[in-house]
C-alpha positions in Angstrom: -5.7 1.9 -31.1 -5.5 -1.1 -28.9 -2.3 0.1 -27.5 -3.8 3.5 -26.6 -6.7 1.8 -24.9 -4.4 -0.3 -22.8 -2.4 2.7 -21.8 -5.5 4.6 -20.7 -6.8 1.6 -18.7 -3.4 1.0 -17.0 -3.3 4.7 -16.0 -6.4 4.1 -13.9 -4.5 1.8 -11.6 -3.3 3.9 -8.7 -3.2 1.7 -5.6 -2.8 -1.7 -7.2 -1.3 -3.3 -4.2 1.5 -5.5 -5.4 0.8 -9.1 -6.0 3.3 -11.6 -4.8 5.2 -12.2 -1.6 8.1 -14.1 -0.2 11.3 -13.8 -2.2 9.6 -13.0 -5.5 7.6 -9.8 -5.1 6.1 -8.2 -8.2 3.9 -5.2 -8.7 0.6 -5.0 -10.5 -0.6 -1.9 -12.2 -3.7 -1.8 -14.3 -3.9 -4.5 -17.0 -0.4 -5.9 -16.2 0.4 -8.5 -13.6 3.8 -7.0 -13.3 5.2 -3.5 -13.3 7.3 -2.5 -16.2 9.5 -0.4 -14.0 13.1 -1.5 -13.5 13.5 -2.9 -10.0 16.4 -2.0 -7.9 19.5 -4.3 -8.0 19.5 -6.6 -5.0 22.4 -4.8 -3.3 20.7 -1.4 -3.6 17.3 -2.7 -2.5 18.8 -4.4 0.6 20.6 -1.2 1.4 17.5 0.9 1.0 15.4 -1.5 3.1 18.0 -1.4 5.9 18.1 2.4 5.6 14.3 2.6 6.2 14.6 0.1 9.2 17.4 2.2 10.7 15.4 5.4 10.2 12.2 4.0 11.8 14.3 2.5 14.7 16.0 5.8 15.4 12.5 7.4 15.7 11.4 4.6 18.1 8.6 3.4 15.8 7.1 0.1 16.9 4.7 0.4 13.9 4.8 2.6 10.8 2.9 2.9 7.6 5.2 2.9 4.6 4.4 3.5 1.0 6.3 2.8 -2.2 5.7 3.2 -6.0 6.1 0.1 -8.1 6.5 2.2 -11.2 7.9 5.5 -12.3 6.1 8.7 -11.2 5.2 9.3 -14.9 3.0 6.3 -14.7 1.0 7.5 -11.7 -1.8 10.0 -11.8 -1.1 13.6 -10.9 -1.1 14.1 -7.1 -0.6 10.5 -6.3 3.0 9.6 -5.4 2.8 5.9 -4.3 1.0 2.7 -5.4 1.4 0.4 -2.4 1.4 0.7 1.3 1.8 -1.7 4.2 2.3 -1.8 8.0 5.9 -2.2 9.2 6.0 -3.7 12.7 9.0 -4.0 14.9 9.0 -7.5 16.4 11.1 -10.7 16.9 11.5 -12.4 13.6 12.8 -15.7 12.5 15.7 -15.5 10.0 16.3 -18.0 7.2 18.8 -19.9 9.2 16.4 -20.3 12.1 17.9 -17.6 14.3 15.7 -15.1 16.1 16.3 -11.4 15.9 14.5 -8.1 16.3 13.5 -6.3 13.1 10.6 -5.0 11.0 8.1 -7.4 9.5 5.8 -6.1 6.7 2.1 -6.7 6.7 0.4 -6.3 3.3 -2.8 -6.7 1.5 -2.0 -8.1 -2.0 -4.3 -8.5 -4.9 -4.5 -11.9 -6.6 -2.0 -12.8 -9.3 -4.7 -14.1 -11.7 -3.4 -17.7 -11.4 -3.6 -18.8 -7.8 -6.2 -16.1 -7.0 -8.3 -13.9 -9.3 -7.1 -10.4 -9.7 -10.4 -9.1 -8.3 -9.7 -10.8 -5.0 -7.1 -10.0 -2.3 -5.3 -11.7 0.5 -3.2 -10.7 3.6 0.4 -11.6 3.6 3.4 -10.9 5.9 6.9 -10.6 4.3 9.9 -8.4 5.0 11.4 -5.0 4.1 13.5 -6.3 1.2 10.4 -7.9 -0.4 8.6 -4.5 0.0 11.4 -2.4 -1.5 12.7 -4.7 -4.3 10.0 -3.7 -6.9 10.2 0.1 -6.2 10.4 2.3 -9.3 11.4 5.4 -7.5 14.1 6.5 -5.0 11.9 7.4 -2.1 9.2 6.1 0.2 6.4 7.9 2.0 6.2 7.2 5.8 3.6 7.8 8.4 4.5 7.1 12.0 1.3 7.0 14.1 1.2 8.6 17.5 2.3 6.3 20.3 -1.3 5.7 21.4 -2.4 4.8 17.9 0.6 2.5 17.4 -0.5 0.7 20.6 -4.1 0.4 19.4 -3.2 -0.8 15.9 -0.8 -3.4 17.2 -3.5 -4.6 19.6 -5.9 -5.1 16.6 -3.2 -6.8 14.6 -2.6 -9.2 17.4 -6.3 -10.2 17.5 -8.9 -11.8 15.1 -10.1 -8.3 14.4 -7.3 -7.7 11.9 -8.4 -10.4 9.5 -12.0 -9.7 10.2 -11.5 -6.2 8.7 -10.2 -7.7 5.5 -12.7 -7.4 2.6 -11.6 -10.0 0.0 -13.3 -8.5 -3.1 -10.7 -6.1 -4.6 -10.8 -2.9 -6.7 -7.8 -0.8 -7.6 -9.8 2.3 -6.9 -12.0 1.1 -4.1 -14.2 3.8 -2.5 -13.2 4.1 1.2 -16.7 5.2 2.2 -18.1 1.9 0.9 -17.3 -1.6 2.2 -18.0 -3.5 -1.1 -14.3 -3.6 -2.2 -11.0 -2.9 -0.6 -7.4 -2.2 -1.7 -4.2 -2.1 0.4 -4.6 1.6 1.4 -8.2 1.2 2.3 -7.5 -1.8 4.4 -5.0 0.1 6.4 -7.5 3.0 6.7 -10.1 0.6 8.0 -7.7 -0.9 10.6 -6.8 2.7 11.6 -10.5 3.6 11.9 -11.2 0.6 14.0 -8.4 1.7 16.3 -9.5 5.4 16.4 -13.2 4.7 17.2 -12.6 1.4 19.0 -15.1 -0.5 17.0 -15.1 -3.6 14.9 -18.5 -2.8 13.2 -17.7 -2.2 9.6 -20.9 -0.3 9.0 -20.0 2.1 11.8 -16.4 2.4 10.5 -17.7 3.4 7.1 -20.2 5.9 8.5 -17.5 7.5 10.6 -15.1 7.7 7.6 -17.8 9.2 5.5 -18.2 12.0 8.0 -14.4 12.6 8.7 -12.2 11.2 6.0 -11.7 13.1 2.7 -10.5 10.6 0.0 -8.3 11.4 -3.0 -10.3 12.2 -6.2 -9.0 10.2 -9.1 -8.9 12.2 -12.3 -10.5 10.1 -15.0 -12.5 10.8 -18.2 -15.8 9.2 -19.3 -14.0 6.8 -21.6 -11.8 5.4 -18.8 -14.7 5.1 -16.4 -16.9 3.3 -18.8 -14.4 0.8 -20.3 -11.6 0.2 -17.8 -13.8 -2.2 -15.7 -14.4 -4.2 -18.9 -10.7 -4.5 -19.6 -9.5 -5.4 -16.1 -11.4 -7.3 -13.5 -9.5 -5.6 -10.7 -10.8 -2.1 -11.7 -14.4 -1.8 -10.4 -16.3 1.4 -10.1 -19.8 0.3 -9.1 -19.1 1.3 -5.5 -18.5 4.9 -6.6 -21.0 7.8 -6.8 -20.0 10.8 -8.9 -16.2 11.3 -8.9 -14.0 8.3 -8.5 -12.4 8.4 -5.0 -9.9 6.2 -3.3 -7.4 6.1 -0.4 -3.8 7.2 -1.0 -0.7 8.1 1.0 -1.7 11.8 0.6 -5.3 11.4 1.9 -4.3 9.0 4.7 -1.5 11.3 5.9 -3.8 14.4 5.8 -6.5 12.6 7.8 -4.0 11.5 10.5 -2.3 14.9 10.7 -5.6 16.8 10.9 -6.9 14.6 13.8 -3.7 14.3 15.8 -3.2 10.6 15.0 0.4 10.9 13.6 3.7 11.4 15.3 5.6 12.0 12.0 4.8 12.2 8.3 7.7 12.5 5.8 9.4 11.3 2.6 12.6 9.3 3.0 15.0 9.4 0.0 17.3 6.5 -0.8 20.9 7.0 0.0 23.2 6.6 -2.9 25.0 3.2 -2.9 28.6 3.5 -4.3 29.2 1.2 -7.1 31.9 -1.4 -6.6 35.1 -0.6 -8.6 35.5 -2.6 -11.7 38.4 -5.0 -11.9 41.2 -3.4 -13.9 
């Protein structure tokens, strides 16, 4: 019985926003601080990260919104393909050996790991494509490239105090994007986008505008899950919801941007197969 309870609660976690950073990224889904999905071998993860960078570079993206799943698709709710998203920004970066080079840096909202920060809190962290891709449980990523004007506006926000001011530390896996009480990684990106669209830093105005124009993803849950999941996991909160549980996903963010002419390209990029090294005879 306890095992079935845990499985039901874990299934509620849709946009858990990986905990971790630096060279040891992990994913967090539901009750677990780490995804049970098998991560890509380092060589394959590095190749996939570089593939994404080359693809974005070929499209001239100074900024893109990239999504990955930190678990298998079977562990995600129907209609939701990814569990974590972040801004990828092309800029000068400092390599481990101190050299400077141009490449993509990744800007995330991560939830707490339960040790250094409670799981119902979040923080902003910059890492790199390999950190982002290493925990993926599937062979594709979802990509949204904003229009050139939106890239310019978002980058302007990210280069100002507004970016951190839009961060809401209290965290919920299924935060309601029409309410500013909690935030998850996808809602944070939506709020940054909204600030750029309507050129305002007023969170109340941002939420009012989103309530009028943004259609969130409805999370399919039953009464049991809605009642007891918040008791089992501090990072699952539903007191910001009215009626159906709604949240921000790749699907709803992409639909909003496409419907309002805010995107240049929306697509799924599949990982190229990496040939295995021949075994020594």
